[in-house]
C-alpha positions in Angstrom: -164.3 97.3 -78.7 -166.6 100.1 -79.9 -168.5 100.4 -76.5 -165.4 100.8 -74.4 -163.9 104.0 -73.0 -160.6 105.2 -74.4 -158.5 104.3 -71.4 -159.8 100.7 -71.5 -158.9 100.5 -75.2 -155.4 101.8 -74.5 -154.9 99.4 -71.6 -156.0 96.4 -73.8 -153.8 97.5 -76.6 -150.9 97.7 -74.2 -151.6 94.2 -72.8 -151.7 92.8 -76.3 -148.4 94.3 -77.2 -146.9 93.2 -73.9 -148.0 89.6 -74.3 -147.3 89.3 -78.0 -145.0 86.4 -78.9 -141.6 87.7 -79.9 -140.0 84.4 -81.0 -138.3 81.7 -79.0 -136.0 83.8 -76.9 -138.3 85.3 -74.3 -135.4 86.1 -71.9 -134.9 89.6 -73.1 -134.1 91.0 -69.6 -132.0 88.1 -68.5 -128.5 87.8 -67.2 -126.4 84.7 -67.9 -125.2 82.9 -64.8 -123.2 80.2 -66.5 -123.4 76.8 -67.9 -124.1 73.5 -66.3 -123.5 70.3 -68.4 -123.7 72.5 -71.5 -127.0 74.1 -70.6 -126.9 77.9 -70.4 -128.4 79.2 -67.2 -130.1 82.6 -67.2 -131.9 84.6 -64.6 -134.6 87.1 -65.5 -134.5 90.5 -64.0 -138.0 90.0 -62.4 -136.5 87.2 -60.3 -134.3 89.8 -58.6 -137.3 91.8 -57.6 -139.1 88.7 -56.3 -135.9 87.6 -54.5 -135.7 91.0 -52.7 -139.4 90.9 -51.7 -139.1 87.3 -50.4 -135.9 88.2 -48.5 -137.5 91.4 -47.0 -140.6 89.6 -46.0 -138.8 86.8 -44.2 -136.0 88.9 -42.6 -138.1 92.0 -41.8 -141.4 90.5 -40.9 -141.6 86.7 -40.4 -138.4 85.8 -38.5 -138.6 88.8 -36.1 -142.2 87.9 -35.3 -141.4 84.3 -34.6 -138.1 84.9 -32.7 -138.0 88.2 -30.9 -134.6 87.5 -29.3 -132.7 86.9 -32.5 -130.3 89.7 -33.6 -131.1 91.7 -36.7 -128.1 90.3 -38.7 -129.2 86.7 -38.0 -132.7 87.5 -39.3 -131.3 88.9 -42.5 -128.8 86.1 -42.9 -131.6 83.5 -42.6 -133.8 85.5 -44.9 -131.2 85.6 -47.6 -130.4 81.9 -47.1 -134.0 80.9 -47.2 -134.6 82.9 -50.4 -131.6 81.4 -52.1 -132.8 77.9 -51.2 -136.3 78.7 -52.4 -134.9 79.8 -55.8 -132.5 76.9 -56.0 -135.5 74.5 -55.5 -137.3 76.2 -58.4 -134.2 75.5 -60.7 -133.9 71.8 -59.5 
């Protein structure tokens, strides 16, 4: 690392600390949703960001471009529904 600039060294140090294994419980930023058959179900906070982006992309971009006559609320309802089904399929 002697030939690298200071900002590169700092970035690599940051990445090492970010990726360092901190034990079995990696869900530090998770919220508990409940239990199913004795299995605790958690959702990480990053999933909420991804959920919002997927919903916004579908409701704000994709559905209006495919169906111009649909009302705005229908686009958002379908975007939220499609995002929920997408995330449910990941859990299944």
